[in-house]
Structure formats: structure tokens, C-alpha cells
C-alpha positions as CSV (number, residue, x, y, z in Angstrom):
1,M,-36.3,-1.8,-24.5
2,E,-36.1,-0.7,-21.0
3,I,-34.3,-4.2,-20.0
4,S,-31.3,-3.5,-22.5
5,I,-31.0,0.1,-21.1
6,T,-30.5,-1.2,-17.7
7,L,-28.2,-4.1,-18.9
8,L,-26.1,-1.2,-21.1
9,N,-25.9,0.8,-18.1
10,F,-24.9,-2.3,-15.8
11,G,-22.1,-2.9,-18.2
12,Y,-20.9,0.8,-18.1
13,A,-21.0,0.2,-14.2
14,I,-18.8,-2.4,-14.3
15,V,-16.2,-1.2,-17.1
16,G,-16.5,1.9,-14.9
17,A,-15.6,-0.1,-11.8
18,I,-12.7,-1.9,-13.4
19,L,-11.3,1.4,-14.6
20,T,-11.5,2.8,-11.2
21,I,-9.6,-0.3,-9.5
22,A,-6.9,-0.2,-12.3
23,F,-6.5,3.3,-11.8
24,M,-6.2,2.9,-8.0
25,I,-3.4,0.1,-8.4
26,I,-1.6,2.6,-10.6
27,G,-1.6,5.3,-8.1
28,Y,-0.6,3.0,-5.1
29,K,2.5,2.0,-7.6
30,I,3.2,5.7,-8.3
31,F,3.2,6.7,-4.6
32,D,5.1,3.5,-3.4
33,K,8.1,4.5,-6.0
34,M,7.9,8.4,-5.1
35,T,8.5,7.5,-1.2
36,P,12.1,6.3,0.2
37,F,10.4,3.4,2.2
38,D,8.5,0.2,0.9
39,T,5.2,1.0,1.3
40,S,3.5,-2.6,1.4
41,Q,6.3,-3.4,4.3
42,Q,5.5,-0.5,6.1
43,L,1.4,-1.6,5.9
44,A,2.5,-5.1,6.8
45,E,4.0,-3.3,10.4
46,K,0.7,-1.9,10.9
47,N,2.3,1.8,10.3
48,M,-0.8,3.7,10.9
49,A,0.3,7.1,9.2
50,V,1.0,5.1,6.0
51,G,-2.3,3.4,6.4
52,V,-4.1,6.6,6.7
53,V,-2.1,8.1,3.4
54,V,-2.7,4.7,1.5
55,G,-6.4,4.9,2.3
56,S,-6.4,8.7,1.3
57,I,-5.2,8.5,-1.9
58,F,-7.5,5.3,-2.7
59,I,-10.8,7.2,-1.5
60,G,-9.7,10.6,-3.5
61,L,-8.6,8.5,-6.7
62,G,-12.0,6.4,-6.3
63,I,-14.1,9.5,-6.0
64,A,-12.0,11.4,-8.8
65,V,-11.8,8.6,-11.4
66,G,-15.4,7.5,-10.4
67,L,-17.1,10.9,-10.9
68,V,-15.1,11.3,-14.7
69,I,-16.3,7.7,-16.0
70,G,-19.6,8.0,-14.2
71,M,-20.4,11.6,-15.7
72,G,-18.7,10.6,-19.2
73,L,-20.9,7.2,-19.4
74,N,-24.1,9.4,-18.9
């Protein structure tokens, strides 16, 4: 019985991770469309300010979406 619960929770964790990554990609695309410059090009040029902002977006979205998915699955 405990193995099935463990596998079910593992499946939920995998689905949650996939959804979180998908929302991070969507958030990055939205940020890229909102800014007047090409974010990927700025990151390639090692623009530290853009890197910090993009990293902050990923951390914020990851925490928010992860908590929502985690609380919804429990």
C-alpha cells in the first residue's frame, strides 16, 4: 500500500516539475516580449543586469508555481 502512495506522490512531483518548467518558459517569453531589447542576445553578451532579472523571474515563478502545485496535490 505504501509503495503505491509513494509512486503516486512521485508522479505528482514529476508533473509539478514539468508544469513549473513550462510556466518558467512562458514567463521568460512574456518578459522577452515586454522588453524593448532582445533578452537572449543580452544574456549572450553577458549583461549582468539582464541575467539578474531573468534569474529573479525564474526564482519567483518557481517558488510561486511550485507552492501552488504542491499545495494543490496534497
